[in-house]
N, CA, C and O atoms as a GROMACS GRO file, in nm:
protein
  524
    1MET      N    1   8.191  12.565   8.277
    1MET     CA    2   8.282  12.563   8.414
    1MET      C    3   8.350  12.483   8.478
    1MET      O    4   8.294  12.442   8.580
    2MET      N    5   8.430  12.451   8.463
    2MET     CA    6   8.519  12.349   8.515
    2MET      C    7   8.559  12.310   8.702
    2MET      O    8   8.678  12.333   8.726
    3PHE      N    9   8.502  12.273   8.788
    3PHE     CA   10   8.476  12.240   8.921
    3PHE      C   11   8.672  12.249   8.975
    3PHE      O   12   8.741  12.150   8.953
    4ASP      N   13   8.726  12.357   9.032
    4ASP     CA   14   8.812  12.327   9.093
    4ASP      C   15   8.828  12.289   9.194
    4ASP      O   16   8.768  12.360   9.275
    5ALA      N   17   8.892  12.188   9.252
    5ALA     CA   18   8.919  12.110   9.396
    5ALA      C   19   8.961  12.158   9.473
    5ALA      O   20   8.929  12.134   9.589
    6SER      N   21   9.080  12.274   9.428
    6SER     CA   22   9.183  12.304   9.505
    6SER      C   23   9.176  12.418   9.640
    6SER      O   24   9.247  12.491   9.709
    7GLY      N   25   9.064  12.382   9.624
    7GLY     CA   26   8.963  12.479   9.794
    7GLY      C   27   8.971  12.425   9.841
    7GLY      O   28   9.047  12.442   9.936
    8ILE      N   29   8.900  12.296   9.824
    8ILE     CA   30   8.869  12.142   9.881
    8ILE      C   31   9.025  12.057  10.014
    8ILE      O   32   9.048  12.027  10.131
    9SER      N   33   9.095  12.059   9.848
    9SER     CA   34   9.216  12.036   9.902
    9SER      C   35   9.326  12.108   9.981
    9SER      O   36   9.430  12.050  10.009
   10ALA      N   37   9.308  12.204  10.008
   10ALA     CA   38   9.322  12.286  10.105
   10ALA      C   39   9.254  12.330  10.201
   10ALA      O   40   9.314  12.381  10.296
   11ALA      N   41   9.190  12.325  10.201
   11ALA     CA   42   9.048  12.303  10.269
   11ALA      C   43   9.083  12.174  10.450
   11ALA      O   44   9.083  12.198  10.571
   12VAL      N   45   9.108  12.027  10.355
   12VAL     CA   46   9.176  11.896  10.420
   12VAL      C   47   9.288  11.919  10.510
   12VAL      O   48   9.300  11.908  10.631
   13ALA      N   49   9.401  11.971  10.375
   13ALA     CA   50   9.525  12.003  10.462
   13ALA      C   51   9.515  12.040  10.545
   13ALA      O   52   9.559  11.976  10.640
   14GLY      N   53   9.429  12.214  10.575
   14GLY     CA   54   9.398  12.255  10.652
   14GLY      C   55   9.311  12.234  10.826
   14GLY      O   56   9.306  12.313  10.920
   15VAL      N   57   9.254  12.100  10.811
   15VAL     CA   58   9.164  12.051  10.891
   15VAL      C   59   9.310  11.964  10.940
   15VAL      O   60   9.370  11.973  11.047
   16ALA      N   61   9.331  11.906  10.860
   16ALA     CA   62   9.465  11.769  10.864
   16ALA      C   63   9.613  11.844  10.985
   16ALA      O   64   9.677  11.787  11.073
   17GLN      N   65   9.619  11.971  10.940
   17GLN     CA   66   9.708  12.056  10.936
   17GLN      C   67   9.703  12.112  11.125
   17GLN      O   68   9.780  12.093  11.218
   18GLY      N   69   9.598  12.170  11.114
   18GLY     CA   70   9.471  12.205  11.247
   18GLY      C   71   9.467  12.081  11.356
   18GLY      O   72   9.482  12.086  11.478
   19ALA      N   73   9.448  12.003  11.297
   19ALA     CA   74   9.449  11.850  11.406
   19ALA      C   75   9.573  11.814  11.478
   19ALA      O   76   9.604  11.791  11.595
   20ALA      N   77   9.648  11.820  11.332
   20ALA     CA   78   9.820  11.807  11.414
   20ALA      C   79   9.876  11.935  11.488
   20ALA      O   80   9.986  11.916  11.538
   21ASN      N   81   9.838  12.023  11.500
   21ASN     CA   82   9.897  12.144  11.564
   21ASN      C   83   9.805  12.112  11.702
   21ASN      O   84   9.864  12.032  11.775
   22PHE      N   85   9.692  12.149  11.747
   22PHE     CA   86   9.607  12.108  11.827
   22PHE      C   87   9.684  11.988  11.888
   22PHE      O   88   9.764  12.019  11.976
   23ALA      N   89   9.678  11.905  11.868
   23ALA     CA   90   9.763  11.760  11.890
   23ALA      C   91   9.894  11.825  11.984
   23ALA      O   92   9.919  11.822  12.104
   24LYS      N   93   9.962  11.886  11.864
   24LYS     CA   94  10.135  11.930  12.010
   24LYS      C   95  10.121  12.003  12.062
   24LYS      O   96  10.202  12.037  12.148
   25ALA      N   97   9.934  12.112  12.023
   25ALA     CA   98   9.993  12.210  12.152
   25ALA      C   99   9.956  12.098  12.269
   25ALA      O  100  10.030  12.096  12.368
   26ALA      N  101   9.851  12.011  12.264
   26ALA     CA  102   9.814  11.976  12.413
   26ALA      C  103   9.924  11.859  12.441
   26ALA      O  104   9.913  11.778  12.533
   27ALA      N  105   9.988  11.860  12.386
   27ALA     CA  106  10.117  11.700  12.406
   27ALA      C  107  10.202  11.823  12.456
   27ALA      O  108  10.285  11.762  12.523
   28ASP      N  109  10.237  11.961  12.468
   28ASP     CA  110  10.331  12.066  12.500
   28ASP      C  111  10.306  12.141  12.592
   28ASP      O  112  10.383  12.226  12.636
   29GLY      N  113  10.133  12.104  12.653
   29GLY     CA  114  10.056  12.149  12.775
   29GLY      C  115  10.043  12.271  12.816
   29GLY      O  116  10.057  12.336  12.920
   30SER      N  117   9.997  12.293  12.649
   30SER     CA  118   9.950  12.450  12.605
   30SER      C  119   9.802  12.515  12.664
   30SER      O  120   9.764  12.626  12.701
   31PHE      N  121   9.741  12.374  12.650
   31PHE     CA  122   9.605  12.378  12.699
   31PHE      C  123   9.591  12.290  12.766
   31PHE      O  124   9.654  12.186  12.748
   32SER      N  125   9.455  12.316  12.913
   32SER     CA  126   9.345  12.166  12.948
   32SER      C  127   9.260  12.146  12.888
   32SER      O  128   9.237  12.192  12.776
   33VAL      N  129   9.169  12.042  12.978
   33VAL     CA  130   9.061  12.005  12.924
   33VAL      C  131   8.991  11.938  13.018
   33VAL      O  132   9.053  11.832  13.028
   34SER      N  133   8.913  11.934  13.083
   34SER     CA  134   8.859  11.919  13.186
   34SER      C  135   8.793  11.810  13.133
   34SER      O  136   8.763  11.792  13.015
   35GLU      N  137   8.760  11.689  13.294
   35GLU     CA  138   8.735  11.512  13.273
   35GLU      C  139   8.578  11.524  13.163
   35GLU      O  140   8.551  11.468  13.057
   36THR      N  141   8.518  11.600  13.228
   36THR     CA  142   8.364  11.558  13.146
   36THR      C  143   8.421  11.644  12.988
   36THR      O  144   8.466  11.580  12.893
   37GLY      N  145   8.410  11.755  12.989
   37GLY     CA  146   8.466  11.892  12.800
   37GLY      C  147   8.494  11.676  12.731
   37GLY      O  148   8.432  11.596  12.660
   38GLY      N  149   8.654  11.681  12.832
   38GLY     CA  150   8.748  11.552  12.668
   38GLY      C  151   8.660  11.414  12.683
   38GLY      O  152   8.675  11.324  12.600
   39ARG      N  153   8.556  11.400  12.807
   39ARG     CA  154   8.447  11.301  12.781
   39ARG      C  155   8.382  11.317  12.649
   39ARG      O  156   8.406  11.248  12.550
   40ALA      N  157   8.276  11.437  12.658
   40ALA     CA  158   8.197  11.487  12.514
   40ALA      C  159   8.337  11.499  12.439
   40ALA      O  160   8.358  11.378  12.429
   41LEU      N  161   8.417  11.542  12.396
   41LEU     CA  162   8.481  11.501  12.305
   41LEU      C  163   8.505  11.366  12.224
   41LEU      O  164   8.456  11.337  12.115
   42LEU      N  165   8.561  11.316  12.276
   42LEU     CA  166   8.613  11.233  12.284
   42LEU      C  167   8.488  11.122  12.199
   42LEU      O  168   8.465  11.078  12.087
   43GLU      N  169   8.447  11.118  12.299
   43GLU     CA  170   8.269  11.071  12.197
   43GLU      C  171   8.212  11.098  12.057
   43GLU      O  172   8.140  11.032  11.982
   44ALA      N  173   8.269  11.215  12.050
   44ALA     CA  174   8.153  11.319  11.904
   44ALA      C  175   8.334  11.256  11.824
   44ALA      O  176   8.333  11.254  11.701
   45ILE      N  177   8.426  11.227  11.870
   45ILE     CA  178   8.543  11.222  11.773
   45ILE      C  179   8.500  10.996  11.754
   45ILE      O  180   8.550  10.921  11.669
   46ARG      N  181   8.467  10.983  11.790
   46ARG     CA  182   8.498  10.817  11.803
   46ARG      C  183   8.372  10.748  11.759
   46ARG      O  184   8.350  10.631  11.728
   47GLU      N  185   8.283  10.876  11.768
   47GLU     CA  186   8.090  10.895  11.671
   47GLU      C  187   8.110  10.936  11.553
   47GLU      O  188   8.028  10.922  11.462
   48MET      N  189   8.170  10.967  11.548
   48MET     CA  190   8.219  11.044  11.376
   48MET      C  191   8.346  10.967  11.295
   48MET      O  192   8.345  10.988  11.174
   49ARG      N  193   8.462  10.878  11.346
   49ARG     CA  194   8.564  10.734  11.280
   49ARG      C  195   8.438  10.662  11.275
   49ARG      O  196   8.377  10.657  11.168
   50ASP      N  197   8.381  10.591  11.405
   50ASP     CA  198   8.253  10.518  11.339
   50ASP      C  199   8.172  10.478  11.255
   50ASP      O  200   8.145  10.369  11.203
   51TRP      N  201   8.110  10.658  11.242
   51TRP     CA  202   8.070  10.687  11.102
   51TRP      C  203   8.159  10.611  10.977
   51TRP      O  204   8.131  10.507  10.917
   52ILE      N  205   8.269  10.694  10.962
   52ILE     CA  206   8.346  10.720  10.836
   52ILE      C  207   8.393  10.515  10.863
   52ILE      O  208   8.380  10.410  10.800
   53ASP      N  209   8.427  10.543  10.941
   53ASP     CA  210   8.454  10.325  10.904
   53ASP      C  211   8.367  10.254  10.856
   53ASP      O  212   8.407  10.152  10.800
   54SER      N  213   8.211  10.282  10.859
   54SER     CA  214   8.086  10.256  10.851
   54SER      C  215   8.065  10.180  10.742
   54SER      O  216   8.025  10.072  10.700
   55LYS      N  217   8.110  10.287  10.713
   55LYS     CA  218   8.074  10.361  10.502
   55LYS      C  219   8.235  10.302  10.392
   55LYS      O  220   8.276  10.325  10.278
   56SER      N  221   8.270  10.240  10.479
   56SER     CA  222   8.392  10.217  10.363
   56SER      C  223   8.379  10.079  10.200
   56SER      O  224   8.425  10.062  10.088
   57VAL      N  225   8.257   9.997  10.326
   57VAL     CA  226   8.220   9.923  10.180
   57VAL      C  227   8.156  10.040  10.043
   57VAL      O  228   8.157  10.053   9.921
   58ASP      N  229   8.106  10.104  10.164
   58ASP     CA  230   7.988  10.199  10.043
   58ASP      C  231   8.070  10.328   9.974
   58ASP      O  232   7.987  10.373   9.896
   59LEU      N  233   8.135  10.372   9.968
   59LEU     CA  234   8.294  10.452   9.956
   59LEU      C  235   8.322  10.403   9.859
   59LEU      O  236   8.294  10.440   9.745
   60ASN      N  237   8.395  10.290   9.901
   60ASN     CA  238   8.471  10.161   9.778
   60ASN      C  239   8.354  10.125   9.626
   60ASN      O  240   8.379  10.079   9.515
   61THR      N  241   8.269  10.157   9.669
   61THR     CA  242   8.152  10.139   9.546
   61THR      C  243   8.144  10.291   9.464
   61THR      O  244   8.101  10.294   9.349
   62LEU      N  245   8.182  10.393   9.519
   62LEU     CA  246   8.209  10.529   9.458
   62LEU      C  247   8.364  10.525   9.350
   62LEU      O  248   8.390  10.586   9.246
   63ALA      N  249   8.460  10.408   9.445
   63ALA     CA  250   8.606  10.420   9.379
   63ALA      C  251   8.562  10.362   9.209
   63ALA      O  252   8.609  10.405   9.103
   64GLN      N  253   8.423  10.218   9.237
   64GLN     CA  254   8.434  10.185   9.063
   64GLN      C  255   8.366  10.253   8.948
   64GLN      O  256   8.285  10.341   8.976
   65GLN      N  257   8.381  10.232   8.858
   65GLN     CA  258   8.329  10.272   8.753
   65GLN      C  259   8.176  10.276   8.768
   65GLN      O  260   8.104  10.222   8.853
   66PRO      N  261   8.147  10.349   8.670
   66PRO     CA  262   7.959  10.282   8.745
   66PRO      C  263   7.922  10.218   8.589
   66PRO      O  264   7.988  10.205   8.486
   67PRO      N  265   7.782  10.187   8.628
   67PRO     CA  266   7.731  10.101   8.509
   67PRO      C  267   7.673  10.209   8.398
   67PRO      O  268   7.550  10.201   8.398
   68LEU      N  269   7.716  10.302   8.309
   68LEU     CA  270   7.622  10.417   8.296
   68LEU      C  271   7.588  10.341   8.156
   68LEU      O  272   7.502  10.406   8.095
   69GLY      N  273   7.622  10.237   8.092
   69GLY     CA  274   7.562  10.216   7.924
   69GLY      C  275   7.724  10.219   7.850
   69GLY      O  276   7.832  10.202   7.907
   70GLY      N  277   7.703  10.241   7.744
   70GLY     CA  278   7.817  10.236   7.624
   70GLY      C  279   7.760  10.398   7.493
   70GLY      O  280   7.834  10.406   7.395
   71SER      N  281   7.663  10.489   7.499
   71SER     CA  282   7.679  10.549   7.463
   71SER      C  283   7.811  10.625   7.435
   71SER      O  284   7.876  10.599   7.536
   72HIS      N  285   7.861  10.676   7.383
   72HIS     CA  286   8.007  10.788   7.344
   72HIS      C  287   8.006  10.904   7.498
   72HIS      O  288   8.108  10.925   7.565
   73GLY      N  289   7.900  10.953   7.521
   73GLY     CA  290   7.858  11.067   7.644
   73GLY      C  291   7.888  10.992   7.800
   73GLY      O  292   7.926  11.058   7.897
   74ALA      N  293   7.856  10.809   7.803
   74ALA     CA  294   7.873  10.719   7.923
   74ALA      C  295   8.000  10.731   7.897
   74ALA      O  296   8.053  10.805   7.980
   75GLU      N  297   8.119  10.667   7.772
   75GLU     CA  298   8.183  10.592   7.796
   75GLU      C  299   8.317  10.717   7.806
   75GLU      O  300   8.438  10.706   7.822
   76ALA      N  301   8.224  10.837   7.789
   76ALA     CA  302   8.333  10.979   7.815
   76ALA      C  303   8.371  10.997   7.980
   76ALA      O  304   8.483  11.011   8.028
   77ILE      N  305   8.209  10.992   8.065
   77ILE     CA  306   8.192  11.028   8.169
   77ILE      C  307   8.306  10.899   8.279
   77ILE      O  308   8.356  10.937   8.386
   78LYS      N  309   8.319  10.816   8.248
   78LYS     CA  310   8.262  10.642   8.326
   78LYS      C  311   8.415  10.704   8.424
   78LYS      O  312   8.412  10.664   8.540
   79PRO      N  313   8.521  10.778   8.395
   79PRO     CA  314   8.679  10.776   8.387
   79PRO      C  315   8.715  10.851   8.448
   79PRO      O  316   8.832  10.855   8.485
   80TYR      N  317   8.576  10.986   8.497
   80TYR     CA  318   8.570  11.063   8.562
   80TYR      C  319   8.468  11.118   8.697
   80TYR      O  320   8.458  11.211   8.777
   81ALA      N  321   8.402  10.984   8.656
   81ALA     CA  322   8.322  10.963   8.803
   81ALA      C  323   8.398  10.894   8.889
   81ALA      O  324   8.373  10.914   9.008
   82THR      N  325   8.510  10.796   8.855
   82THR     CA  326   8.595  10.725   8.946
   82THR      C  327   8.654  10.888   9.027
   82THR      O  328   8.603  10.945   9.123
   83GLU      N  329   8.738  10.918   8.973
   83GLU     CA  330   8.835  11.021   8.906
   83GLU      C  331   8.813  11.136   9.038
   83GLU      O  332   8.898  11.196   9.104
   84VAL      N  333   8.684  11.139   9.045
   84VAL     CA  334   8.615  11.228   9.135
   84VAL      C  335   8.664  11.174   9.261
   84VAL      O  336   8.738  11.244   9.330
   85ALA      N  337   8.626  11.036   9.304
   85ALA     CA  338   8.567  10.990   9.390
   85ALA      C  339   8.711  10.929   9.457
   85ALA      O  340   8.706  10.894   9.575
   86SER      N  341   8.814  10.918   9.398
   86SER     CA  342   8.960  10.813   9.428
   86SER      C  343   9.052  10.936   9.448
   86SER      O  344   9.125  10.958   9.544
   87ASP      N  345   9.026  11.039   9.302
   87ASP     CA  346   9.191  11.031   9.253
   87ASP      C  347   9.219  11.146   9.370
   87ASP      O  348   9.124  11.219   9.398
   88GLN      N  349   9.352  11.168   9.445
   88GLN     CA  350   9.376  11.245   9.509
   88GLN      C  351   9.302  11.371   9.545
   88GLN      O  352   9.338  11.429   9.648
   89GLN      N  353   9.228  11.409   9.494
   89GLN     CA  354   9.177  11.511   9.570
   89GLN      C  355   9.052  11.466   9.568
   89GLN      O  356   8.963  11.550   9.580
   90GLY      N  357   9.016  11.327   9.553
   90GLY     CA  358   8.920  11.273   9.584
   90GLY      C  359   8.816  11.280   9.703
   90GLY      O  360   8.868  11.265   9.814
   91PHE      N  361   8.714  11.295   9.703
   91PHE     CA  362   8.642  11.290   9.801
   91PHE      C  363   8.738  11.158   9.906
   91PHE      O  364   8.808  11.178  10.004
   92ILE      N  365   8.703  11.020   9.834
   92ILE     CA  366   8.765  10.929   9.952
   92ILE      C  367   8.889  10.945  10.004
   92ILE      O  368   8.945  10.911  10.108
   93THR      N  369   8.931  11.031   9.866
   93THR     CA  370   9.096  11.022   9.958
   93THR      C  371   9.109  11.139  10.084
   93THR      O  372   9.207  11.144  10.158
   94MET      N  373   8.985  11.234  10.093
   94MET     CA  374   8.940  11.380  10.135
   94MET      C  375   8.874  11.297  10.301
   94MET      O  376   8.920  11.331  10.410
   95LEU      N  377   8.781  11.205  10.289
   95LEU     CA  378   8.760  11.139  10.431
   95LEU      C  379   8.876  11.128  10.421
   95LEU      O  380   8.942  11.211  10.484
   96GLY      N  381   8.952  11.022  10.342
   96GLY     CA  382   9.033  10.938  10.455
   96GLY      C  383   9.129  11.058  10.556
   96GLY      O  384   9.145  11.071  10.677
   97ALA      N  385   9.164  11.110  10.474
   97ALA     CA  386   9.272  11.263  10.522
   97ALA      C  387   9.160  11.293  10.649
   97ALA      O  388   9.216  11.300  10.758
   98PHE      N  389   9.041  11.307  10.652
   98PHE     CA  390   8.964  11.387  10.778
   98PHE      C  391   8.998  11.254  10.845
   98PHE      O  392   9.016  11.283  10.964
   99ARG      N  393   9.020  11.098  10.825
   99ARG     CA  394   8.981  10.965  10.908
   99ARG      C  395   9.072  11.013  11.018
   99ARG      O  396   9.041  11.022  11.137
  100GLU      N  397   9.219  11.049  10.948
  100GLU     CA  398   9.335  11.076  11.002
  100GLU      C  399   9.349  11.148  11.149
  100GLU      O  400   9.395  11.112  11.257
  101SER      N  401   9.294  11.253  11.104
  101SER     CA  402   9.253  11.400  11.194
  101SER      C  403   9.193  11.336  11.371
  101SER      O  404   9.185  11.321  11.493
  102LEU      N  405   9.178  11.330  11.280
  102LEU     CA  406   9.051  11.235  11.403
  102LEU      C  407   9.075  11.147  11.487
  102LEU      O  408   9.018  11.135  11.595
  103ASP      N  409   9.188  11.056  11.432
  103ASP     CA  410   9.330  10.991  11.542
  103ASP      C  411   9.418  11.049  11.579
  103ASP      O  412   9.474  10.985  11.668
  104GLN      N  413   9.481  11.176  11.552
  104GLN     CA  414   9.515  11.276  11.640
  104GLN      C  415   9.466  11.381  11.705
  104GLN      O  416   9.536  11.447  11.781
  105ALA      N  417   9.256  11.425  11.666
  105ALA     CA  418   9.248  11.494  11.734
  105ALA      C  419   9.224  11.386  11.893
  105ALA      O  420   9.237  11.445  12.000
  106GLU      N  421   9.202  11.286  11.895
  106GLU     CA  422   9.163  11.193  11.993
  106GLU      C  423   9.325  11.235  12.096
  106GLU      O  424   9.347  11.273  12.211
  107GLN      N  425   9.408  11.199  11.972
  107GLN     CA  426   9.519  11.179  12.106
  107GLN      C  427   9.564  11.319  12.149
  107GLN      O  428   9.642  11.333  12.243
  108GLY      N  429   9.503  11.443  12.064
  108GLY     CA  430   9.545  11.563  12.188
  108GLY      C  431   9.416  11.601  12.270
  108GLY      O  432   9.429  11.673  12.369
  109ILE      N  433   9.328  11.569  12.244
  109ILE     CA  434   9.241  11.561  12.418
  109ILE      C  435   9.265  11.546  12.475
  109ILE      O  436   9.292  11.622  12.568
  110ASN      N  437   9.282  11.361  12.460
  110ASN     CA  438   9.388  11.308  12.587
  110ASN      C  439   9.507  11.370  12.671
  110ASN      O  440   9.510  11.392  12.792
  111ASP      N  441   9.599  11.392  12.579
  111ASP     CA  442   9.691  11.524  12.606
  111ASP      C  443   9.627  11.588  12.689
  111ASP      O  444   9.642  11.557  12.807
  112ALA      N  445   9.505  11.732  12.641
  112ALA     CA  446   9.453  11.760  12.721
  112ALA      C  447   9.409  11.774  12.846
  112ALA      O  448   9.438  11.867  12.921
  113MET      N  449   9.302  11.634  12.884
  113MET     CA  450   9.304  11.592  13.004
  113MET      C  451   9.369  11.542  13.113
  113MET      O  452   9.321  11.521  13.224
  114ASN      N  453   9.540  11.516  13.056
  114ASN     CA  454   9.597  11.427  13.116
  114ASN      C  455   9.635  11.602  13.188
  114ASN      O  456   9.653  11.632  13.306
  115ASN      N  457   9.638  11.682  13.077
  115ASN     CA  458   9.703  11.869  13.110
  115ASN      C  459   9.628  11.895  13.262
  115ASN      O  460   9.670  11.936  13.370
  116TYR      N  461   9.528  11.861  13.226
  116TYR     CA  462   9.384  11.950  13.348
  116TYR      C  463   9.427  11.835  13.447
  116TYR      O  464   9.462  11.910  13.538
  117HIS      N  465   9.451  11.708  13.497
  117HIS     CA  466   9.431  11.684  13.569
  117HIS      C  467   9.622  11.701  13.669
  117HIS      O  468   9.656  11.714  13.786
  118GLN      N  469   9.675  11.693  13.569
  118GLN     CA  470   9.797  11.750  13.630
  118GLN      C  471   9.835  11.871  13.676
  118GLN      O  472   9.917  11.891  13.765
  119MET      N  473   9.760  11.969  13.602
  119MET     CA  474   9.708  12.154  13.657
  119MET      C  475   9.629  12.117  13.793
  119MET      O  476   9.654  12.189  13.890
  120ASP      N  477   9.549  12.028  13.808
  120ASP     CA  478   9.390  12.031  13.950
  120ASP      C  479   9.532  11.984  14.020
  120ASP      O  480   9.587  12.066  14.093
  121SER      N  481   9.606  11.831  13.996
  121SER     CA  482   9.611  11.792  14.146
  121SER      C  483   9.770  11.886  14.181
  121SER      O  484   9.809  11.908  14.296
  122GLY      N  485   9.846  11.932  14.046
  122GLY     CA  486   9.915  12.037  14.144
  122GLY      C  487   9.866  12.174  14.236
  122GLY      O  488   9.913  12.210  14.344
  123ILE      N  489   9.786  12.220  14.179
  123ILE     CA  490   9.646  12.301  14.256
  123ILE      C  491   9.682  12.254  14.405
  123ILE      O  492   9.746  12.306  14.496
  124ALA      N  493   9.615  12.135  14.390
  124ALA     CA  494   9.524  12.066  14.548
  124ALA      C  495   9.623  12.045  14.639
  124ALA      O  496   9.617  12.054  14.762
  125SER      N  497   9.692  12.024  14.586
  125SER     CA  498   9.879  11.994  14.675
  125SER      C  499   9.863  12.107  14.719
  125SER      O  500   9.747  12.108  14.762
  126ARG      N  501   9.924  12.237  14.739
  126ARG     CA  502   9.941  12.322  14.698
  126ARG      C  503   9.812  12.370  14.852
  126ARG      O  504   9.832  12.456  14.938
  127TYR      N  505   9.733  12.313  14.843
  127TYR     CA  506   9.626  12.331  14.997
  127TYR      C  507   9.616  12.282  15.074
  127TYR      O  508   9.549  12.299  15.176
  128THR      N  509   9.713  12.175  15.026
  128THR     CA  510   9.691  12.018  15.105
  128THR      C  511   9.820  12.026  15.230
  128THR      O  512   9.827  11.964  15.336
  129ALA      N  513   9.898  12.111  15.179
  129ALA     CA  514  10.038  12.128  15.223
  129ALA      C  515  10.014  12.215  15.323
  129ALA      O  516  10.057  12.188  15.436
  130GLU      N  517   9.959  12.308  15.305
  130GLU     CA  518   9.912  12.437  15.377
  130GLU      C  519   9.824  12.349  15.492
  130GLU      O  520   9.860  12.371  15.608
  131ALA      N  521   9.736  12.273  15.478
  131ALA     CA  522   9.646  12.289  15.606
  131ALA      C  523   9.707  12.189  15.711
  131ALA      O  524   9.657  12.179  15.823
   0.00000   0.00000   0.00000
């Protein structure tokens, strides 16, 4: 049975599209996030992004042909091992797409926090104007 990575590609494409939609919704004011909640979300995003960045050297090792020896079986497997890691549907490619979606999510959280601040200021100004 052959592994079909199309489900993984679709999932990562879905994550990327979700992050783009999230950022767009935040930018157009569709939702807001409090300072406390936003800071917690931003910290989680930054930690995940830092982890991915810290693993870049290790991940590049996956893209290299493994030293499996010279047997017929090893020679047959070598090219596929690197494909699994780095082709269009490979782990490294998908992780890179996820990494980019974190940047979009971070922008979305920042926009949503600004929305919250503007909404909060607008409500507060109504009460201070009446006092």
